[in-house]
C-alpha positions in Angstrom: -86.4 54.6 80.4 -90.3 54.8 80.8 -89.8 58.6 79.3 -88.1 57.5 76.3 -90.3 54.5 75.5 -93.5 56.7 76.0 -92.0 58.5 72.9 -92.2 55.2 70.9 -95.2 53.7 69.4 -94.9 49.8 69.3 -93.4 47.0 71.6 -90.9 46.2 68.6 -89.6 49.8 68.8 -89.6 49.5 72.7 -87.3 46.4 72.5 -84.9 48.2 69.9 -84.6 51.0 72.1 -84.1 49.3 75.2 -81.2 47.4 73.3 -79.9 50.9 71.8 -79.9 52.2 75.7 -78.1 49.3 76.9 -75.6 49.3 73.9 -74.5 52.7 73.8 -75.4 54.6 77.3 -71.7 54.1 78.7 -70.3 55.4 75.5 -72.7 58.2 75.4 -71.8 59.1 79.0 -68.2 58.9 78.2 -68.6 61.4 75.3 -70.5 63.6 77.7 -68.2 63.6 80.6 -65.1 64.3 78.5 -66.9 67.5 77.3 -68.4 68.6 80.8 -66.1 67.1 83.2 -69.3 67.0 85.8 -71.2 63.7 86.4 -74.7 65.3 86.8 -74.4 67.4 83.7 -73.0 64.4 81.9 -75.9 62.5 82.8 -78.3 65.4 82.1 -76.7 65.5 78.5 -77.3 61.7 77.9 -80.9 61.9 78.8 -81.4 65.0 76.5 -79.6 63.0 73.8 -81.6 59.9 74.3 -84.8 61.9 74.4 -83.5 63.2 71.0 -82.9 59.8 69.7 -86.3 58.8 70.7 -87.8 61.4 68.7 -85.8 60.6 65.7 -86.2 56.8 66.2 -87.6 55.9 62.6 -84.1 57.0 61.5 -82.2 54.7 63.1 -81.3 51.4 61.5 -79.4 48.5 63.0 -78.8 49.1 66.6 -75.1 47.4 66.4 -73.9 49.4 63.5 -71.3 52.1 63.3 -73.7 54.5 62.0 -76.0 54.4 64.8 -72.9 54.7 67.4 -71.9 57.8 65.4 -75.5 59.1 65.2 -75.7 58.8 68.9 -72.4 60.2 69.7 -73.0 63.5 67.7 -76.2 63.9 69.5 -74.4 63.7 72.9 -71.5 65.7 71.9 -73.7 68.5 70.6 -76.0 68.2 73.7 -73.0 68.4 75.9 -71.5 71.4 74.1 -74.9 73.3 74.4 -74.8 72.8 78.4 -71.5 73.6 78.7 -72.2 77.0 76.8 -75.3 77.3 78.8 -73.4 77.0 82.0 -70.7 79.2 81.2 -68.0 76.4 81.4 -64.6 76.3 80.0 -64.9 73.1 77.6 -62.2 70.5 78.5 -62.3 68.1 76.0 -60.0 66.5 73.6 -61.4 67.0 70.1 -59.7 64.7 68.4 -60.8 61.7 70.6 -64.3 62.7 70.4 -64.4 62.7 66.8 -62.6 59.3 66.6 -65.3 58.1 68.9 -67.5 58.2 66.2 -67.6 54.5 64.8 -64.8 53.3 62.4 -66.9 52.8 59.2 -64.4 50.5 57.4 -65.5 47.5 59.5 -68.8 47.6 58.4 -70.0 45.4 55.2 -71.9 48.3 53.9 -68.8 50.5 53.4 -66.5 48.1 51.2 -66.3 50.8 48.4 -63.0 52.4 49.0 -64.0 55.8 47.5 -66.8 56.1 49.8 -64.9 54.7 52.8 -62.1 57.2 52.2 -64.7 60.1 51.8 -66.2 58.9 55.4 -62.5 59.2 56.7 -61.8 62.9 55.1 -65.2 63.9 56.7 -64.1 62.8 60.1 -60.8 64.9 59.8 -62.8 68.0 58.9 -62.9 70.8 61.8 -65.7 69.6 64.3 -68.2 72.5 63.3 -68.6 70.6 60.1 -67.7 67.0 60.7 -71.0 66.4 62.6 -73.4 67.9 60.2 -71.6 66.3 57.1 -71.7 63.1 58.6 -75.1 63.0 59.4 -76.0 64.5 55.7 -73.4 62.5 53.6 -73.3 59.4 55.6 -76.4 58.8 57.3 -78.8 60.8 54.8 -80.4 63.2 57.0 -82.1 66.2 55.6 -81.0 69.9 56.6 -84.3 70.1 58.5 -83.8 67.0 60.3 -80.4 67.8 61.2 -81.7 70.9 62.5 -84.2 69.2 64.7 -81.4 66.7 66.1 -78.7 69.2 66.8 -81.1 72.0 67.9 -79.4 74.5 65.4 -81.2 77.0 62.9 -81.8 75.5 59.5 -79.7 78.3 58.1 -76.7 77.2 60.5 -76.8 73.8 59.2 -77.1 74.8 55.4 -73.9 77.3 55.8 -72.0 74.5 57.7 -72.7 72.0 55.1 -71.9 74.4 52.3 -68.5 75.2 54.0 -67.9 71.3 54.9 -68.5 70.4 51.3 -66.3 72.9 50.0 -63.4 71.8 52.5 -64.4 68.2 51.8 -63.8 68.7 48.0 -60.8 70.8 48.6 -59.3 67.7 50.6 -60.5 64.9 48.4 -59.1 66.9 45.4 -55.7 67.3 46.9 -55.4 63.7 47.7 -56.3 62.8 44.2 -59.5 60.9 45.0 -61.7 63.4 42.9 -61.0 65.8 40.0 -61.3 69.6 41.0 
């Protein structure tokens, strides 16, 4: 915990981060373990995810919100996938349950607008490659540069995933009649 807090400036941030840690560490551990199937590697993934969260702490709003949970799950998921690749592991995880672990935004008062809510649901149904970057960009408002840093991907990779994700999203929303193509 001291490592994370050393990355923050104020006592208020320390308190907020401690609450964040206590609120989401188990969900993050579950996410990492479901991908890595190894306790030690999962703990490493969660640690790295918290370091990234601390480095991007200014962008985190309310601790107890679906957006914050989604942000942390996305970070954890990507760190775990990176660790799995580095260790040459065969991935053993249920992609659908990992995506669904991202908070259900329909309960949040900020998302009462049906069209936006439906867009969020359609984003969650995109292939995993696009779900994370689209969610961070469209719902959370992160820039390409910020997503690149959070996910440790090149900016061009993030741009391409956003471009492809938007095309799939627009196609899906058009098919559902939510937007006019």
